N, C-alpha and C positions, 0 to 999 in steps of 0.2 A: 959161387956161393955153395957152401957146404950144406948137405941135406939137413943136418941137425940145426944149423942156423935158420934154415927155412921153417922148421917146425917150432922154433922158439917164438913165443908170443910176447908182445909188449902189453902194458897196461896203461890206461889213462884214468886220471882223476879229473872228473868234470864237476866244476862248482858253478852254480848259477846264483846270482845275487843282484840286489839293487841297493845302491848307496843313497844316502841322504842327498837332497838337491845340491848340486854343485860340488860334490865331493869325489866324483869319479877320478879326476886328474890326480888328486892327492893319493887316492887309493892305488892308482896305477904306479906311482913312484914307490910306494911301500911294497907293492906286489913285486916290482923289479928287484928291490932289495932282498925280499924273502927268497925269491927264486934263485937269485945269485948265490945263495948259501948252499944250494943243493950240490952234491958231489956224486958219489958212486951210484950208478944205476939211472941217473937222470938223463933223459933222451931229448928233451926240448919242451917248450911251453908256448902257448898262445893265450893272449888276453884279448877277448873280443868285446866290443861295445856296440850296443844297439844305437844306431844314429839318433841324435837328438834327445837321448835319455841318459839316465844314470844307471841303467841296467847293463849287466855284463856277464860274460861266461869265461871261465878260466879252464883251459885244457892243458894238462901236464902229462907228459909221456914218461913212463918208467919201464925199466927192464924187468922188474919184479915187484911184487907187493911188499916183500920184506925190505927191499931197498927204499921204497917209498916211505914206509913206516920209520925206518932208521933215520932218514933225513928229517922227517917231521918231529922227531924227538930231540933234535939238536937244540940247545938252549938259545943260541943266536937266532935261529929261525923262529922259535916260539915268541921271543921278545919282540921281534919285528912285527909278527902278526897281531900281537896285543895292541899295537898302534892302530891297526886297521879296523879292529872290531867296532869301535865307536862310530866309524864312518858308515856302517851299514844301516839301511832303513829298517831292515828286519834280518834275522839270521839267514844266511845263505844255505842252499842245499848242496850236498856233495855226494856224488855217486862214483863208484869204481867200475870201469868197463875193461873188458879184454878186447884188444884189437884183433879181429878175426879176418879182416880183409884190408889190404892197402892197394890202391890203384894209382899208378903214376902216369902222367901224360906221356904219350908216345913221342919219341924224337921226330922232329920234322926235318925233311931234307930241303935245303935251300937250292933253288934252281938257278 
């Protein structure tokens, strides 16, 4: 790994929200459509659901804030998310974080 790569940070966009009763599965399908439109700078995404509820957390990884914003301004992405808005019980909260530490599990040796 190059030293400059080591210093380069990733960013995460974390959104916490709750959907109307029974709407989480529909929202998950729309989320997958929206995230599939991401291109340059997109590093991966997780959608988490609190078991037995319609509450969830989206964590999307980006190479830079500029690339995140560029992807969000794509018309296709915005039209897909318009479909999701009525599914929310109330407006979700979104926060941007900088990844400052990443810990991977150690490789284990098979005996």
